[in-house]
C-alpha positions as CSV (number, residue, x, y, z in Angstrom):
1,M,0.0,0.1,-0.1
2,Q,1.5,3.5,-0.9
3,K,2.1,6.1,1.7
4,K,0.3,9.3,1.3
5,S,3.6,11.1,1.0
6,D,4.6,9.1,-1.9
7,I,2.4,11.1,-4.3
8,L,4.4,13.4,-6.5
9,V,2.5,14.8,-9.3
10,I,-1.4,14.7,-10.3
11,E,-2.0,15.4,-13.9
12,F,-5.8,16.2,-14.7
13,E,-7.6,17.1,-18.0
14,R,-11.2,17.5,-18.8
15,S,-12.4,17.6,-22.5
16,G,-15.3,17.5,-24.3
17,G,-18.5,19.3,-23.3
18,F,-20.3,22.0,-25.3
19,T,-17.2,23.7,-26.5
20,G,-15.0,21.0,-26.7
21,I,-12.0,23.1,-25.1
22,P,-9.8,21.0,-22.9
23,V,-8.8,22.4,-19.6
24,R,-5.7,20.7,-17.8
25,V,-3.5,21.3,-14.6
26,I,-0.7,19.5,-13.0
27,L,-0.5,19.6,-9.4
28,D,3.2,19.2,-8.1
29,E,3.2,17.9,-4.6
30,K,6.2,20.2,-3.6
31,L,4.4,23.3,-4.5
32,L,1.2,22.5,-2.5
33,T,0.2,23.5,0.9
34,A,0.3,20.9,3.9
35,D,-3.4,21.1,3.9
36,E,-3.6,20.8,0.3
37,R,-1.6,17.8,0.3
38,S,-3.6,16.1,3.0
39,E,-6.7,16.8,1.2
40,I,-5.6,15.5,-2.0
41,N,-4.2,12.3,-0.4
42,Q,-7.6,11.7,1.5
43,L,-9.7,12.1,-1.8
44,I,-7.5,9.7,-3.6
45,E,-7.6,7.3,-0.8
46,T,-11.5,7.5,-0.4
47,S,-12.3,7.5,-4.0
48,G,-10.1,4.2,-4.5
49,F,-8.5,5.9,-7.2
50,M,-5.3,3.5,-7.3
51,S,-7.6,0.4,-7.7
52,L,-9.6,1.8,-10.5
53,K,-9.2,0.3,-13.9
54,S,-8.9,2.1,-17.2
55,D,-7.3,-0.1,-19.9
56,K,-8.7,1.5,-22.9
57,E,-8.6,4.9,-24.7
58,Q,-11.9,6.0,-24.8
59,E,-14.0,7.1,-28.0
60,H,-15.6,10.3,-27.6
61,T,-18.8,9.4,-29.3
62,L,-21.1,11.8,-27.0
63,H,-19.3,15.1,-27.6
64,D,-21.4,17.2,-25.3
65,Q,-20.2,15.3,-22.4
66,F,-17.1,15.8,-20.5
67,H,-14.4,13.1,-20.5
68,Y,-11.5,13.2,-17.8
69,R,-8.0,11.8,-17.7
70,I,-6.4,11.8,-14.2
71,T,-2.7,10.5,-13.8
72,V,-1.3,10.4,-10.3
73,E,2.4,9.7,-10.1
74,T,4.1,8.3,-7.0
75,T,7.6,7.2,-6.3
76,E,7.2,3.8,-7.3
77,Y,4.6,4.1,-10.3
78,S,2.2,6.1,-12.5
79,H,-1.7,5.3,-12.7
80,T,-4.0,7.0,-15.2
81,I,-7.6,6.6,-15.4
82,L,-10.0,7.8,-18.2
83,L,-13.5,8.4,-17.4
84,S,-16.6,9.9,-19.3
85,E,-19.1,11.9,-17.6
86,H,-21.6,9.0,-17.3
87,E,-19.1,6.8,-15.7
88,I,-18.4,8.9,-12.7
89,T,-19.2,7.4,-9.4
90,D,-20.0,8.7,-6.1
91,P,-16.6,7.9,-4.4
92,I,-14.8,9.6,-7.4
93,R,-16.8,12.8,-7.8
94,P,-15.2,14.7,-4.9
95,L,-11.9,14.2,-6.4
96,I,-12.8,15.2,-9.9
97,R,-14.5,18.3,-8.1
98,F,-11.3,19.2,-6.4
99,L,-9.2,19.0,-9.6
100,S,-11.9,20.8,-11.8
101,A,-11.6,23.6,-9.1
102,R,-7.6,23.7,-9.6
103,T,-8.0,24.1,-13.3
104,R,-9.7,27.5,-12.6
105,R,-7.4,28.4,-9.6
106,G,-4.3,27.6,-11.5
107,R,-4.5,30.3,-13.9
108,G,-1.1,32.3,-13.2
109,K,-0.2,30.4,-9.8
110,R,3.1,28.8,-9.5
111,K,1.9,25.8,-7.6
112,Y,-0.3,24.6,-10.3
113,R,1.5,24.1,-13.6
114,K,-0.6,24.6,-16.8
115,R,0.1,21.7,-19.2
116,S,0.2,22.8,-23.0
């Protein structure tokens, strides 16, 4: 089982929706506050993120719904999941809300690196 301190970087991308414009953010553990690190670790643990499977690239057949790609990099490995809007379960919803909020807050701030 991973220690909470092992998380190094979290990459989040939301694509699709009405405009189709993707939003991306990278959260670097070293640049987050202790409270933010604690919150993100708790959200990852309670969502069961590390045990979620995502073994296929999803086709975006429903263009007006959102699609999410979340990658968590630890000191030992990287885990990525792909979800469409209709696949979001209650346990992972708070994590997606947290990361979505960081795409808005991250503009122009050092602790959240925008991905090009």
